[in-house]
DOLUM-783548 format. One line per field, with one value per residue (C-alpha): residue number from 1; residue in one letter; x, y, z. Coordinates in steps of 0.02 Angstrom, whole numbers, plus 32768, in hexadecimal, padded with zeros to 4 digits. Layout:
koldo	[NUM,...]
vexvo	[A,...]
xx	[X,...]
yy	[Y,...]
zz	[Z,...]
//
This chain:
koldo	[1,2,3,4,5,6,7,8,9,10,11,12,13,14,15,16,17,18,19,20,21,22,23,24,25,26,27,28,29,30,31,32,33,34,35,36,37,38,39,40,41,42,43,44,45,46,47,48,49,50,51,52,53,54,55,56,57,58,59,60,61,62,63,64,65,66,67,68,69,70,71,72,73,74,75,76,77,78,79,80,81,82,83,84,85,86,87,88,89,90,91,92,93,94,95,96,97,98,99,100,101,102,103,104,105,106,107,108,109,110,111,112,113,114,115,116,117,118,119,120,121,122,123,124,125,126,127,128,129,130,131,132,133,134,135,136,137,138,139,140,141,142,143]
vexvo	[M,R,S,T,R,L,A,L,L,A,A,L,V,A,V,M,I,A,A,M,V,G,C,G,G,S,G,D,P,S,E,P,G,R,L,A,R,A,T,D,V,P,G,T,W,D,L,D,V,F,F,T,S,G,D,T,T,L,A,Q,Y,F,D,D,P,E,V,A,E,V,D,A,V,F,R,V,D,R,T,F,T,M,T,L,R,D,A,D,G,T,R,I,G,D,V,D,G,T,W,D,M,P,D,Q,G,N,M,V,I,N,Y,P,D,G,A,V,M,Y,T,A,R,Y,I,G,G,W,L,F,I,Q,T,S,L,D,G,E,D,I,R,L,Y,F,N]
xx	[8003,8087,80DE,8050,8031,80E9,80D0,802B,807B,810E,80A3,8042,80DB,810C,807D,8084,813A,810A,8087,80F8,818E,811E,80CB,8170,81DE,81B8,8182,8119,8068,8036,8067,7FD9,7F7F,7FAD,8022,8013,7FBC,7FF2,7F4F,7F7A,800D,7FD0,7FAA,7FFE,8055,80BA,8154,81B5,8246,827E,8333,8346,83CD,836F,8305,8349,8302,82D0,8363,83E1,8381,8385,843B,8405,83EF,8369,82ED,8267,81D1,81B0,810E,810F,809D,8091,802E,7FD3,8051,80CC,812F,814E,818D,81C7,81C8,824A,8214,8265,8225,81BD,816F,81DD,81F7,82B9,82BE,8274,82A4,8244,8247,81E0,8190,8143,8102,8132,80BE,8062,80CE,816C,8182,821B,823E,82A2,8303,837C,841B,83CC,8341,8310,82A0,8230,81AD,810A,808E,7FCE,7FA3,7F15,7F2F,7FEA,8059,8100,818A,822C,82C7,8383,8417,84BC,8475,83FD,833C,82F7,8234,81E3,812F,80B5,801C]
yy	[7FFB,8077,805B,807D,8127,8142,8125,8198,821C,8213,8210,82AC,8310,82D8,8326,83C9,83DD,83C5,8450,84C5,84B5,84D0,8575,85EC,860B,8618,86CF,86C5,86F2,867E,85DE,8573,858E,8631,867A,861C,8680,865C,8601,8581,8544,84F1,844A,838D,8375,82E8,8327,830A,8367,8391,83DF,8420,83B8,8328,82BA,82C4,8251,8279,821E,8293,832E,8300,82B6,8217,817B,8133,81BC,8174,81DC,8293,82D5,838C,83DC,8496,84E6,8586,85BD,85C4,852A,8490,83D6,836A,82B6,824A,8197,80FA,8094,8034,80CC,80CB,8178,819D,824D,82FF,83B3,8435,84E9,8580,85D2,8674,86C3,877B,879A,8728,86B7,86D3,863E,8640,85A2,85A6,84F6,84D4,84F5,859A,85F5,85DB,8653,85F8,8637,85DE,85B7,8547,84E2,846C,8437,8436,84B5,84C9,852F,854A,8590,859C,8552,854E,8570,84F7,8505,849D,8479,8430,83E9,83D6,8381]
zz	[7FFA,8036,7F82,7F33,7F89,7F65,7EAD,7E97,7EF9,7E86,7DF3,7E29,7E4F,7D9B,7D52,7DC2,7D92,7CDD,7CF0,7D52,7CCC,7C3C,7C85,7CAD,7D3B,7DE9,7DF0,7D3E,7D67,7CDC,7D3C,7D7F,7E2E,7E89,7EF9,7FA8,8042,80F2,810C,8081,80F8,818F,817C,817B,80D3,8082,8034,7F91,7F50,7E99,7E5D,7DB1,7D9B,7DA4,7E18,7ECA,7F4E,7FF6,803C,7FDA,8008,80BB,80AD,810B,809C,810D,80E1,8068,80A2,80F9,814D,8177,81EE,81DF,826B,826E,82FC,826B,82AF,8256,826E,81E1,820D,81A8,819B,813C,80B6,8136,8184,821C,826A,825A,82A5,829C,8261,82BB,828C,8267,81CB,8195,80FB,810E,806A,7FED,7F87,7FF5,8080,80EF,814E,81E5,81F2,8283,8214,81C0,815F,80B3,804B,7FDA,7F4F,7F86,7F07,7F30,7E9F,7EA9,7F63,7F49,7F9F,7F3A,7F7F,7F16,7F39,7EE4,7F41,7EE8,7E47,7E4A,7E54,7EE4,7EF6,7F87,7F68,7FEA,7FDC]
//
């Protein structure tokens, strides 16, 4: 069941990536959906990651070979917890921090090792956030 869920999630992410790539850059108003608002963020989300250089696994993104799933809870009080799980769904650990949205479409996530500013869009029930790191576009998909 879990592998089916992951396969469906991967397929949905691929469709949404194709939609975003075909519609311009991150600041392009012709992109699908709309700029995210702070009210779009709170909730429990599954996470996937995409790097422009090619598919990057969650294990690579979190620099832990055991990470196969990540659940993220973003709270109204602007705190979050990302729970890292292995392929069997067993909890490996948590990443806690805070988030803020100083204005629509700009989201700051304060991780334990520093803050990152993301452009945030809300598209069909998905929260897409992206930033650049070392010249590479990094996109996080929450559904």
